[in-house]
N, CA, C and O atoms as a printed pandas DataFrame, in Angstrom:
     atom_number atom_name residue_name chain_id  residue_number  x_coord  y_coord  z_coord
0              1         N          MET        A               1   87.694  233.395   58.000
1              2        CA          MET        A               1   87.014  231.249   57.235
2              3         C          MET        A               1   86.274  231.769   56.035
3              4         O          MET        A               1   85.255  232.459   56.039
4              5         N          ALA        A               2   87.208  231.157   54.633
5              6        CA          ALA        A               2   86.665  230.981   53.653
6              7         C          ALA        A               2   85.674  230.206   53.252
7              8         O          ALA        A               2   85.316  229.093   53.637
8              9         N          GLU        A               3   85.223  230.997   52.341
9             10        CA          GLU        A               3   83.634  230.464   52.670
10            11         C          GLU        A               3   84.267  228.818   51.351
11            12         O          GLU        A               3   85.264  228.854   50.630
12            13         N          LEU        A               4   83.278  227.642   51.479
13            14        CA          LEU        A               4   83.446  226.780   50.860
14            15         C          LEU        A               4   82.415  226.530   49.646
15            16         O          LEU        A               4   81.748  225.563   50.016
16            17         N          ILE        A               5   82.094  226.819   48.742
17            18        CA          ILE        A               5   81.578  226.505   47.087
18            19         C          ILE        A               5   81.536  225.653   46.396
19            20         O          ILE        A               5   82.518  225.383   45.705
20            21         N          LYS        A               6   80.496  224.993   46.339
21            22        CA          LYS        A               6   80.079  223.606   45.266
22            23         C          LYS        A               6   79.359  223.842   44.168
23            24         O          LYS        A               6   78.713  224.889   44.123
24            25         N          SER        A               7   79.330  223.132   43.317
25            26        CA          SER        A               7   78.006  222.600   42.532
26            27         C          SER        A               7   76.771  222.268   43.070
27            28         O          SER        A               7   76.735  221.936   44.255
28            29         N          GLU        A               8   75.784  222.297   42.430
29            30        CA          GLU        A               8   74.076  221.800   43.656
30            31         C          GLU        A               8   74.594  220.401   42.524
31            32         O          GLU        A               8   74.045  219.471   43.116
32            33         N          GLU        A               9   75.279  219.771   41.338
33            34        CA          GLU        A               9   75.261  218.663   40.752
34            35         C          GLU        A               9   76.186  218.324   41.973
35            36         O          GLU        A               9   75.476  217.831   42.849
36            37         N          ASP        A              10   77.660  218.407   42.418
37            38        CA          ASP        A              10   78.616  218.317   43.948
38            39         C          ASP        A              10   78.054  217.729   45.197
39            40         O          ASP        A              10   78.281  216.741   45.894
40            41         N          TRP        A              11   77.219  218.745   45.197
41            42        CA          TRP        A              11   76.646  218.582   46.051
42            43         C          TRP        A              11   75.775  217.507   46.205
43            44         O          TRP        A              11   75.671  216.874   47.255
44            45         N          LYS        A              12   75.170  217.291   45.225
45            46        CA          LYS        A              12   74.010  216.039   44.731
46            47         C          LYS        A              12   75.054  214.366   44.937
47            48         O          LYS        A              12   74.526  213.360   45.411
48            49         N          LYS        A              13   75.972  214.385   44.652
49            50        CA          LYS        A              13   77.267  213.070   44.954
50            51         C          LYS        A              13   77.841  212.214   45.636
51            52         O          LYS        A              13   78.042  210.999   45.626
52            53         N          GLU        A              14   78.323  214.099   46.921
53            54        CA          GLU        A              14   78.674  214.262   47.392
54            55         C          GLU        A              14   77.119  213.703   49.416
55            56         O          GLU        A              14   77.396  213.082   50.442
56            57         N          LEU        A              15   76.244  214.130   49.128
57            58        CA          LEU        A              15   75.197  214.007   50.346
58            59         C          LEU        A              15   74.391  212.423   49.601
59            60         O          LEU        A              15   74.294  212.090   48.419
60            61         N          THR        A              16   73.911  211.706   50.896
61            62        CA          THR        A              16   72.176  210.981   50.575
62            63         C          THR        A              16   71.415  212.014   50.098
63            64         O          THR        A              16   71.623  213.211   50.295
64            65         N          PRO        A              17   70.550  211.534   49.481
65            66        CA          PRO        A              17   68.850  212.367   49.573
66            67         C          PRO        A              17   68.359  213.190   49.977
67            68         O          PRO        A              17   68.016  214.291   49.545
68            69         N          GLU        A              18   68.222  212.198   51.765
69            70        CA          GLU        A              18   67.680  213.006   52.622
70            71         C          GLU        A              18   68.518  213.715   53.290
71            72         O          GLU        A              18   68.159  214.072   54.412
72            73         N          GLU        A              19   70.007  214.161   52.746
73            74        CA          GLU        A              19   71.295  214.792   53.891
74            75         C          GLU        A              19   71.395  216.599   52.474
75            76         O          GLU        A              19   71.829  217.746   52.582
76            77         N          TYR        A              20   70.799  215.897   51.512
77            78        CA          TYR        A              20   70.234  216.540   50.436
78            79         C          TYR        A              20   69.553  217.522   50.206
79            80         O          TYR        A              20   69.983  218.617   49.844
80            81         N          ALA        A              21   67.755  217.043   50.509
81            82        CA          ALA        A              21   66.696  217.247   50.658
82            83         C          ALA        A              21   66.815  218.382   51.911
83            84         O          ALA        A              21   66.096  219.339   51.625
84            85         N          ILE        A              22   67.246  218.502   52.731
85            86        CA          ILE        A              22   67.592  218.805   54.663
86            87         C          ILE        A              22   68.873  220.220   54.644
87            88         O          ILE        A              22   68.908  221.359   55.108
88            89         N          ILE        A              23   69.892  219.265   53.752
89            90        CA          ILE        A              23   70.814  220.199   53.922
90            91         C          ILE        A              23   70.582  221.654   52.551
91            92         O          ILE        A              23   69.849  222.588   52.876
92            93         N          ARG        A              24   70.867  221.666   51.948
93            94        CA          ARG        A              24   70.502  222.238   50.590
94            95         C          ARG        A              24   69.193  223.313   49.824
95            96         O          ARG        A              24   69.083  224.455   49.376
96            97         N          GLU        A              25   68.386  222.118   50.032
97            98        CA          GLU        A              25   66.469  222.008   50.005
98            99         C          GLU        A              25   65.978  223.045   50.971
99           100         O          GLU        A              25   64.960  223.699   50.743
100          101         N          LYS        A              26   66.922  223.235   52.371
101          102        CA          LYS        A              26   66.102  223.492   53.574
102          103         C          LYS        A              26   65.082  223.090   54.393
103          104         O          LYS        A              26   64.639  223.902   55.206
104          105         N          GLY        A              27   64.586  221.878   54.320
105          106        CA          GLY        A              27   64.308  220.841   54.935
106          107         C          GLY        A              27   64.000  220.192   55.841
107          108         O          GLY        A              27   63.832  221.246   56.456
108          109         N          THR        A              28   63.667  219.210   56.793
109          110        CA          THR        A              28   64.003  218.313   58.012
110          111         C          THR        A              28   63.169  217.421   57.985
111          112         O          THR        A              28   62.213  217.220   57.237
112          113         N          GLU        A              29   63.500  216.976   58.695
113          114        CA          GLU        A              29   63.739  215.243   59.304
114          115         C          GLU        A              29   62.856  214.767   60.023
115          116         O          GLU        A              29   62.791  215.357   61.102
116          117         N          ARG        A              30   62.270  214.102   59.925
117          118        CA          ARG        A              30   60.965  214.158   60.635
118          119         C          ARG        A              30   61.403  213.508   62.498
119          120         O          ARG        A              30   62.160  212.616   62.880
120          121         N          PRO        A              31   60.235  214.755   63.465
121          122        CA          PRO        A              31   60.696  213.880   64.763
122          123         C          PRO        A              31   60.596  212.804   65.155
123          124         O          PRO        A              31   59.622  212.059   65.057
124          125         N          PHE        A              32   62.399  212.460   66.027
125          126        CA          PHE        A              32   62.418  211.505   66.673
126          127         C          PHE        A              32   62.981  211.192   65.643
127          128         O          PHE        A              32   61.948  210.733   66.132
128          129         N          SER        A              33   63.464  210.956   64.801
129          130        CA          SER        A              33   63.791  209.821   63.616
130          131         C          SER        A              33   65.779  210.290   63.602
131          132         O          SER        A              33   66.632  209.589   63.057
132          133         N          GLY        A              34   65.909  210.913   63.955
133          134        CA          GLY        A              34   67.672  211.675   63.953
134          135         C          GLY        A              34   68.211  211.275   64.409
135          136         O          GLY        A              34   67.559  211.080   65.434
136          137         N          LYS        A              35   69.133  210.861   64.560
137          138        CA          LYS        A              35   70.312  209.850   65.221
138          139         C          LYS        A              35   70.896  210.267   66.212
139          140         O          LYS        A              35   71.418  209.528   67.047
140          141         N          TYR        A              36   70.887  211.979   66.275
141          142        CA          TYR        A              36   71.441  212.252   67.000
142          143         C          TYR        A              36   70.169  213.050   68.210
143          144         O          TYR        A              36   70.458  213.897   69.055
144          145         N          VAL        A              37   69.032  212.576   68.000
145          146        CA          VAL        A              37   68.314  212.782   69.144
146          147         C          VAL        A              37   68.404  212.165   70.277
147          148         O          VAL        A              37   67.950  212.947   71.112
148          149         N          ASN        A              38   68.819  210.950   70.918
149          150        CA          ASN        A              38   69.059  210.493   72.066
150          151         C          ASN        A              38   70.587  210.390   71.909
151          152         O          ASN        A              38   70.986  209.531   72.694
152          153         N          GLU        A              39   71.563  210.910   71.226
153          154        CA          GLU        A              39   72.712  211.010   71.573
154          155         C          GLU        A              39   73.259  211.616   72.852
155          156         O          GLU        A              39   73.226  212.833   73.034
156          157         N          HIS        A              40   73.748  210.787   73.716
157          158        CA          HIS        A              40   74.485  211.521   74.763
158          159         C          HIS        A              40   75.819  211.788   74.736
159          160         O          HIS        A              40   76.386  212.669   75.383
160          161         N          SER        A              41   76.365  210.933   73.899
161          162        CA          SER        A              41   78.566  210.761   73.789
162          163         C          SER        A              41   79.174  212.590   73.978
163          164         O          SER        A              41   78.655  213.609   73.522
164          165         N          LYS        A              42   80.043  212.484   74.559
165          166        CA          LYS        A              42   80.606  213.076   74.302
166          167         C          LYS        A              42   81.999  213.711   73.356
167          168         O          LYS        A              42   82.914  212.947   73.049
168          169         N          GLY        A              43   82.017  215.393   72.896
169          170        CA          GLY        A              43   82.397  215.356   71.592
170          171         C          GLY        A              43   82.143  216.851   70.910
171          172         O          GLY        A              43   81.957  217.918   71.493
172          173         N          ILE        A              44   82.190  216.617   69.682
173          174        CA          ILE        A              44   81.820  218.001   68.584
174          175         C          ILE        A              44   80.996  217.794   67.716
175          176         O          ILE        A              44   81.255  217.014   66.799
176          177         N          TYR        A              45   80.241  218.206   67.769
177          178        CA          TYR        A              45   79.404  218.034   66.066
178          179         C          TYR        A              45   79.499  218.844   65.022
179          180         O          TYR        A              45   78.694  219.775   64.991
180          181         N          LYS        A              46   80.415  218.722   63.986
181          182        CA          LYS        A              46   80.748  219.231   62.936
182          183         C          LYS        A              46   79.637  219.253   62.192
183          184         O          LYS        A              46   78.687  218.605   62.633
184          185         N          CYS        A              47   79.436  220.100   60.695
185          186        CA          CYS        A              47   78.526  220.311   60.134
186          187         C          CYS        A              47   78.517  219.460   58.985
187          188         O          CYS        A              47   79.739  219.345   59.073
188          189         N          ARG        A              48   78.276  218.846   58.109
189          190        CA          ARG        A              48   78.178  216.885   58.270
190          191         C          ARG        A              48   79.305  217.235   56.419
191          192         O          ARG        A              48   80.325  216.702   55.982
192          193         N          ALA        A              49   78.361  218.397   55.850
193          194        CA          ALA        A              49   78.625  218.433   54.326
194          195         C          ALA        A              49   80.267  219.813   54.650
195          196         O          ALA        A              49   80.498  220.305   53.546
196          197         N          CYS        A              50   81.009  220.266   55.456
197          198        CA          CYS        A              50   82.106  220.713   55.108
198          199         C          CYS        A              50   83.225  220.660   56.240
199          200         O          CYS        A              50   84.357  221.144   56.224
200          201         N          GLY        A              51   82.442  219.780   57.425
201          202        CA          GLY        A              51   83.130  219.668   58.979
202          203         C          GLY        A              51   83.623  221.009   59.365
203          204         O          GLY        A              51   84.720  221.299   59.842
204          205         N          ASN        A              52   82.276  222.044   58.977
205          206        CA          ASN        A              52   83.104  223.537   59.935
206          207         C          ASN        A              52   82.738  222.727   61.353
207          208         O          ASN        A              52   81.915  221.811   61.315
208          209         N          VAL        A              53   83.672  223.275   63.151
209          210        CA          VAL        A              53   82.502  223.304   64.366
210          211         C          VAL        A              53   81.161  223.550   64.139
211          212         O          VAL        A              53   81.026  223.293   62.943
212          213         N          LEU        A              54   80.603  223.731   64.367
213          214        CA          LEU        A              54   79.410  223.434   65.126
214          215         C          LEU        A              54   78.717  223.670   66.406
215          216         O          LEU        A              54   78.233  224.793   66.541
216          217         N          PHE        A              55   78.573  222.818   67.382
217          218        CA          PHE        A              55   78.000  222.619   68.561
218          219         C          PHE        A              55   79.362  221.751   69.368
219          220         O          PHE        A              55   80.454  221.448   68.885
220          221         N          SER        A              56   78.776  221.478   70.877
221          222        CA          SER        A              56   79.603  221.034   71.345
222          223         C          SER        A              56   78.572  220.325   72.420
223          224         O          SER        A              56   77.681  221.125   72.704
224          225         N          SER        A              57   78.409  218.909   73.187
225          226        CA          SER        A              57   78.059  217.737   72.943
226          227         C          SER        A              57   77.676  218.341   74.780
227          228         O          SER        A              57   76.939  217.706   75.534
228          229         N          GLU        A              58   78.623  220.117   75.298
229          230        CA          GLU        A              58   79.000  220.364   76.633
230          231         C          GLU        A              58   77.490  221.290   76.652
231          232         O          GLU        A              58   77.423  221.912   77.712
232          233         N          THR        A              59   76.109  221.565   75.628
233          234        CA          THR        A              59   75.926  222.959   75.484
234          235         C          THR        A              59   74.394  221.702   74.942
235          236         O          THR        A              59   73.325  222.247   75.218
236          237         N          LYS        A              60   74.180  220.190   74.252
237          238        CA          LYS        A              60   73.064  219.827   74.069
238          239         C          LYS        A              60   72.492  218.765   75.378
239          240         O          LYS        A              60   72.990  218.022   76.224
240          241         N          PHE        A              61   70.399  219.466   74.705
241          242        CA          PHE        A              61   69.836  219.055   76.094
242          243         C          PHE        A              61   68.531  218.883   75.734
243          244         O          PHE        A              61   67.860  219.788   75.238
244          245         N          ASP        A              62   68.160  217.878   75.930
245          246        CA          ASP        A              62   66.719  217.238   75.734
246          247         C          ASP        A              62   66.329  217.544   75.649
247          248         O          ASP        A              62   66.180  217.846   76.833
248          249         N          SER        A              63   64.887  218.577   74.712
249          250        CA          SER        A              63   64.252  219.805   74.676
250          251         C          SER        A              63   62.572  219.253   74.346
251          252         O          SER        A              63   61.521  219.883   74.470
252          253         N          GLY        A              64   62.789  217.955   73.924
253          254        CA          GLY        A              64   61.717  217.266   74.250
254          255         C          GLY        A              64   60.479  217.254   72.755
255          256         O          GLY        A              64   59.286  216.974   72.635
256          257         N          THR        A              65   61.717  217.782   71.703
257          258        CA          THR        A              65   61.105  218.393   70.138
258          259         C          THR        A              65   61.016  216.952   69.478
259          260         O          THR        A              65   60.047  216.428   68.928
260          261         N          GLY        A              66   62.012  216.568   69.638
261          262        CA          GLY        A              66   62.349  215.335   68.808
262          263         C          GLY        A              66   63.817  215.961   67.219
263          264         O          GLY        A              66   64.062  215.467   66.118
264          265         N          TRP        A              67   64.248  216.874   67.768
265          266        CA          TRP        A              67   65.692  217.480   66.893
266          267         C          TRP        A              67   67.135  217.596   67.836
267          268         O          TRP        A              67   67.542  218.757   67.802
268          269         N          PRO        A              68   67.476  217.246   68.158
269          270        CA          PRO        A              68   68.499  217.746   68.402
270          271         C          PRO        A              68   68.873  219.308   68.921
271          272         O          PRO        A              68   68.813  220.277   68.164
272          273         N          SER        A              69   69.216  219.379   70.153
273          274        CA          SER        A              69   69.728  220.684   70.846
274          275         C          SER        A              69   70.484  221.077   71.692
275          276         O          SER        A              69   70.928  220.548   72.710
276          277         N          PHE        A              70   70.694  222.532   71.003
277          278        CA          PHE        A              70   71.721  222.851   72.010
278          279         C          PHE        A              70   71.388  224.150   72.631
279          280         O          PHE        A              70   70.214  224.520   72.610
280          281         N          THR        A              71   72.216  224.812   73.131
281          282        CA          THR        A              71   72.029  225.958   74.228
282          283         C          THR        A              71   72.520  227.257   74.061
283          284         O          THR        A              71   72.278  228.373   74.522
284          285         N          ASP        A              72   73.876  226.368   72.633
285          286        CA          ASP        A              72   74.896  228.033   72.294
286          287         C          ASP        A              72   75.696  226.948   71.414
287          288         O          ASP        A              72   75.774  225.793   71.831
288          289         N          PRO        A              73   76.378  227.380   70.016
289          290        CA          PRO        A              73   77.293  227.029   68.905
290          291         C          PRO        A              73   78.368  227.194   69.664
291          292         O          PRO        A              73   78.793  228.091   70.392
292          293         N          ALA        A              74   78.778  225.951   69.279
293          294        CA          ALA        A              74   80.475  225.951   69.346
294          295         C          ALA        A              74   81.746  227.875   69.678
295          296         O          ALA        A              74   82.562  228.501   70.355
296          297         N          ASN        A              75   80.665  227.763   68.238
297          298        CA          ASN        A              75   81.984  229.238   67.874
298          299         C          ASN        A              75   80.662  230.077   67.729
299          300         O          ASN        A              75   79.752  229.263   67.890
300          301         N          ARG        A              76   80.164  231.238   67.516
301          302        CA          ARG        A              76   79.690  232.223   66.999
302          303         C          ARG        A              76   80.057  232.208   65.603
303          304         O          ARG        A              76   79.172  232.068   64.759
304          305         N          GLU        A              77   81.171  232.327   65.296
305          306        CA          GLU        A              77   81.794  232.297   64.146
306          307         C          GLU        A              77   81.416  231.383   63.250
307          308         O          GLU        A              77   82.264  230.765   62.608
308          309         N          ASN        A              78   81.000  231.317   63.199
309          310        CA          ASN        A              78   80.901  229.037   62.657
310          311         C          ASN        A              78   79.087  229.489   61.859
311          312         O          ASN        A              78   78.463  228.957   60.941
312          313         N          ILE        A              79   78.888  230.226   62.415
313          314        CA          ILE        A              79   77.183  229.975   62.764
314          315         C          ILE        A              79   76.689  231.161   61.785
315          316         O          ILE        A              79   77.563  232.022   61.880
316          317         N          GLU        A              80   75.675  231.614   60.872
317          318        CA          GLU        A              80   74.567  232.449   60.784
318          319         C          GLU        A              80   73.138  232.304   61.104
319          320         O          GLU        A              80   72.538  231.236   60.992
320          321         N          LEU        A              81   72.625  233.371   61.493
321          322        CA          LEU        A              81   70.833  233.388   61.379
322          323         C          LEU        A              81   70.445  234.031   60.384
323          324         O          LEU        A              81   71.181  234.912   59.939
324          325         N          HIS        A              82   69.332  233.789   59.844
325          326        CA          HIS        A              82   68.336  234.573   58.540
326          327         C          HIS        A              82   66.932  233.954   59.038
327          328         O          HIS        A              82   66.645  232.869   59.544
328          329         N          LEU        A              83   66.191  235.067   58.694
329          330        CA          LEU        A              83   65.012  235.208   58.739
330          331         C          LEU        A              83   64.239  234.931   57.988
331          332         O          LEU        A              83   63.997  235.665   57.030
332          333         N          ASP        A              84   63.484  233.542   58.241
333          334        CA          ASP        A              84   63.135  232.358   57.383
334          335         C          ASP        A              84   61.493  232.876   57.551
335          336         O          ASP        A              84   61.345  232.755   58.767
336          337         N          LYS        A              85   60.526  233.252   57.150
337          338        CA          LYS        A              85   59.220  233.328   56.431
338          339         C          LYS        A              85   58.625  232.442   55.840
339          340         O          LYS        A              85   57.487  232.750   55.486
340          341         N          THR        A              86   59.057  231.179   55.528
341          342        CA          THR        A              86   58.729  230.229   54.805
342          343         C          THR        A              86   57.499  229.790   54.755
343          344         O          THR        A              86   56.850  229.540   53.739
344          345         N          LEU        A              87   57.087  229.670   56.155
345          346        CA          LEU        A              87   56.024  228.996   57.394
346          347         C          LEU        A              87   54.376  230.622   57.355
347          348         O          LEU        A              87   53.145  230.587   57.340
348          349         N          GLY        A              88   55.431  231.730   57.357
349          350        CA          GLY        A              88   54.351  232.524   57.885
350          351         C          GLY        A              88   54.779  233.002   58.833
351          352         O          GLY        A              88   53.796  233.655   59.183
352          353         N          THR        A              89   55.464  233.180   59.501
353          354        CA          THR        A              89   56.299  233.268   60.867
354          355         C          THR        A              89   57.086  233.685   60.886
355          356         O          THR        A              89   57.742  233.384   59.888
356          357         N          GLY        A              90   57.860  234.727   61.889
357          358        CA          GLY        A              90   59.553  235.175   61.612
358          359         C          GLY        A              90   60.153  234.163   62.373
359          360         O          GLY        A              90   60.631  234.326   63.496
360          361         N          ARG        A              91   60.114  232.932   61.632
361          362        CA          ARG        A              91   61.396  231.524   62.168
362          363         C          ARG        A              91   62.939  232.605   61.858
363          364         O          ARG        A              91   63.079  233.679   61.274
364          365         N          VAL        A              92   63.976  231.613   62.627
365          366        CA          VAL        A              92   65.339  231.866   62.649
366          367         C          VAL        A              92   65.966  230.886   61.847
367          368         O          VAL        A              92   65.979  229.685   62.117
368          369         N          GLU        A              93   66.308  231.233   61.198
369          370        CA          GLU        A              93   67.024  229.447   60.048
370          371         C          GLU        A              93   68.470  229.742   61.005
371          372         O          GLU        A              93   68.830  230.684   61.710
372          373         N          VAL        A              94   68.977  228.633   60.689
373          374        CA          VAL        A              94   70.989  228.384   61.360
374          375         C          VAL        A              94   71.126  228.306   60.270
375          376         O          VAL        A              94   70.275  227.984   59.440
376          377         N          VAL        A              95   72.406  228.637   60.071
377          378        CA          VAL        A              95   73.019  228.059   58.396
378          379         C          VAL        A              95   74.540  228.181   58.794
379          380         O          VAL        A              95   75.132  228.900   59.599
380          381         N          CYS        A              96   74.863  227.386   58.084
381          382        CA          CYS        A              96   76.535  227.194   58.826
382          383         C          CYS        A              96   77.380  228.018   57.414
383          384         O          CYS        A              96   77.343  227.918   56.188
384          385         N          LYS        A              97   78.106  228.833   58.409
385          386        CA          LYS        A              97   78.520  229.950   57.806
386          387         C          LYS        A              97   79.943  229.547   56.262
387          388         O          LYS        A              97   80.347  230.317   55.391
388          389         N          LYS        A              98   80.225  228.439   56.457
389          390        CA          LYS        A              98   81.686  227.933   55.665
390          391         C          LYS        A              98   80.685  227.511   54.897
391          392         O          LYS        A              98   80.677  228.431   54.080
392          393         N          CYS        A              99   79.911  226.856   54.592
393          394        CA          CYS        A              99   78.928  225.976   52.689
394          395         C          CYS        A              99   77.630  226.436   52.932
395          396         O          CYS        A              99   76.779  225.812   52.298
396          397         N          GLY        A             100   77.095  227.577   53.845
397          398        CA          GLY        A             100   75.792  227.388   53.742
398          399         C          GLY        A             100   74.449  226.738   53.744
399          400         O          GLY        A             100   73.413  227.220   53.285
400          401         N          ALA        A             101   74.629  225.398   54.412
401          402        CA          ALA        A             101   74.261  224.675   55.021
402          403         C          ALA        A             101   73.171  224.628   55.732
403          404         O          ALA        A             101   73.321  224.681   56.952
404          405         N          HIS        A             102   71.825  224.519   55.198
405          406        CA          HIS        A             102   70.916  224.293   56.288
406          407         C          HIS        A             102   70.467  223.668   57.617
407          408         O          HIS        A             102   70.108  222.494   57.524
408          409         N          LEU        A             103   70.414  224.264   58.916
409          410        CA          LEU        A             103   70.672  223.524   59.978
410          411         C          LEU        A             103   69.822  223.414   60.767
411          412         O          LEU        A             103   70.025  222.507   61.575
412          413         N          GLY        A             104   68.972  223.932   60.884
413          414        CA          GLY        A             104   67.585  224.292   61.581
414          415         C          GLY        A             104   67.564  225.417   61.769
415          416         O          GLY        A             104   67.989  226.276   60.996
416          417         N          HIS        A             105   66.783  225.684   63.420
417          418        CA          HIS        A             105   65.908  226.638   64.006
418          419         C          HIS        A             105   66.159  227.044   64.987
419          420         O          HIS        A             105   66.319  226.150   65.817
420          421         N          VAL        A             106   66.415  228.982   65.724
421          422        CA          VAL        A             106   66.996  228.672   67.258
422          423         C          VAL        A             106   65.861  229.318   67.207
423          424         O          VAL        A             106   65.454  230.022   66.284
424          425         N          PHE        A             107   65.209  229.010   68.480
425          426        CA          PHE        A             107   63.866  229.259   69.234
426          427         C          PHE        A             107   64.223  230.200   70.562
427          428         O          PHE        A             107   65.015  229.631   71.313
428          429         N          ASP        A             108   63.666  231.950   71.154
429          430        CA          ASP        A             108   63.720  231.333   72.645
430          431         C          ASP        A             108   63.339  230.697   73.834
431          432         O          ASP        A             108   62.623  231.141   74.732
432          433         N          ASP        A             109   63.803  229.786   73.756
433          434        CA          ASP        A             109   62.144  228.598   75.002
434          435         C          ASP        A             109   63.829  227.715   74.872
435          436         O          ASP        A             109   63.319  226.942   74.061
436          437         N          GLY        A             110   64.836  227.363   74.939
437          438        CA          GLY        A             110   66.199  226.763   76.271
438          439         C          GLY        A             110   66.029  227.256   77.235
439          440         O          GLY        A             110   65.438  228.323   77.402
440          441         N          PRO        A             111   66.472  226.634   77.977
441          442        CA          PRO        A             111   66.296  226.463   79.217
442          443         C          PRO        A             111   66.936  227.576   79.836
443          444         O          PRO        A             111   67.629  228.353   79.179
444          445         N          ASN        A             112   66.790  227.671   80.768
445          446        CA          ASN        A             112   67.434  228.580   81.447
446          447         C          ASN        A             112   67.765  230.183   81.036
447          448         O          ASN        A             112   68.819  230.817   81.080
448          449         N          ASP        A             113   66.105  230.640   80.527
449          450        CA          ASP        A             113   66.391  231.555   79.076
450          451         C          ASP        A             113   67.598  231.686   78.245
451          452         O          ASP        A             113   68.030  232.764   77.836
452          453         N          LYS        A             114   68.011  230.776   78.063
453          454        CA          LYS        A             114   68.939  230.133   76.700
454          455         C          LYS        A             114   68.280  230.191   75.663
455          456         O          LYS        A             114   67.333  230.901   76.002
456          457         N          LYS        A             115   68.109  229.887   74.461
457          458        CA          LYS        A             115   68.216  229.736   73.368
458          459         C          LYS        A             115   68.309  227.782   72.687
459          460         O          LYS        A             115   68.954  226.745   72.834
460          461         N          ARG        A             116   67.225  228.328   71.974
461          462        CA          ARG        A             116   67.391  226.425   71.667
462          463         C          ARG        A             116   67.443  226.212   70.341
463          464         O          ARG        A             116   66.361  226.290   69.760
464          465         N          TYR        A             117   68.571  225.918   69.579
465          466        CA          TYR        A             117   69.424  225.533   68.460
466          467         C          TYR        A             117   68.668  224.631   68.066
467          468         O          TYR        A             117   69.569  223.793   68.060
468          469         N          CYS        A             118   67.642  223.962   67.668
469          470        CA          CYS        A             118   67.189  222.989   66.689
470          471         C          CYS        A             118   68.067  222.490   65.461
471          472         O          CYS        A             118   68.277  223.019   64.370
472          473         N          ILE        A             119   68.433  221.492   65.918
473          474        CA          ILE        A             119   68.924  221.105   64.754
474          475         C          ILE        A             119   68.643  219.559   64.098
475          476         O          ILE        A             119   68.295  218.618   64.810
476          477         N          ASN        A             120   68.789  219.479   63.062
477          478        CA          ASN        A             120   69.086  218.392   61.813
478          479         C          ASN        A             120   70.173  217.358   62.076
479          480         O          ASN        A             120   71.239  217.698   61.563
480          481         N          SER        A             121   70.228  215.932   62.871
481          482        CA          SER        A             121   70.770  215.138   62.565
482          483         C          SER        A             121   71.893  215.370   61.422
483          484         O          SER        A             121   73.096  215.626   61.467
484          485         N          ALA        A             122   70.795  215.128   60.192
485          486        CA          ALA        A             122   70.756  214.401   58.827
486          487         C          ALA        A             122   72.029  215.760   58.910
487          488         O          ALA        A             122   73.089  215.137   58.853
488          489         N          CYS        A             123   72.364  217.256   59.014
489          490        CA          CYS        A             123   73.474  218.152   59.334
490          491         C          CYS        A             123   74.776  217.718   60.300
491          492         O          CYS        A             123   75.721  218.485   60.112
492          493         N          LEU        A             124   74.983  216.922   61.052
493          494        CA          LEU        A             124   75.372  217.069   62.163
494          495         C          LEU        A             124   76.996  215.425   61.655
495          496         O          LEU        A             124   77.054  214.494   60.852
496          497         N          GLN        A             125   77.613  215.813   62.375
497          498        CA          GLN        A             125   78.493  214.524   62.266
498          499         C          GLN        A             125   79.219  214.612   63.713
499          500         O          GLN        A             125   79.649  215.727   64.007
500          501         N          LEU        A             126   79.354  213.849   64.397
501          502        CA          LEU        A             126   80.104  214.335   65.886
502          503         C          LEU        A             126   81.004  213.512   65.908
503          504         O          LEU        A             126   80.953  212.315   65.628
504          505         N          GLU        A             127   81.824  214.109   66.230
505          506        CA          GLU        A             127   83.416  213.490   66.497
506          507         C          GLU        A             127   83.312  213.285   68.006
507          508         O          GLU        A             127   83.341  214.187   68.843
508          509         N          LYS        A             128   83.183  211.920   68.252
509          510        CA          LYS        A             128   83.258  211.572   70.380
510          511         C          LYS        A             128   85.032  212.089   70.375
511          512         O          LYS        A             128   86.036  212.133   69.665
512          513         N          GLU        A             129   84.505  212.412   71.730
513          514        CA          GLU        A             129   86.061  212.473   72.794
514          515         C          GLU        A             129   86.303  210.979   72.407
515          516         O          GLU        A             129   85.786  210.118   71.695
516          517         N          LEU        A             130   87.485  211.147   73.350
517          518        CA          LEU        A             130   87.730  209.432   73.254
518          519         C          LEU        A             130   88.653  209.492   74.573
519          520         O          LEU        A             130   89.158  208.462   75.021
């Protein structure tokens, strides 16, 4: 996969201020405020910044946390996991491998001993099944 490299100026032109704050500055949206929290359509969730395939609706579940949650990525090769110590704890950040977009975090408390990929709606673009 070819890495997508853009200047911060280009990112600011292409993303809304909220998307930029989350995707490029590693922010987060308020719980229960994202457009995909209660989305139940079938389809593929892609990176809002570059279109990289990230998650399938087949693995989406209601975690009750206020963010879209998935048990598995659509393709493990399309994401990277980084240690995040910004809040003084050892969380694991989820990043788009193609463009470096901050997506959210992954936790070990998903259903049936699976992971919970807790992802910001602002980082996603749903391509619905027809």
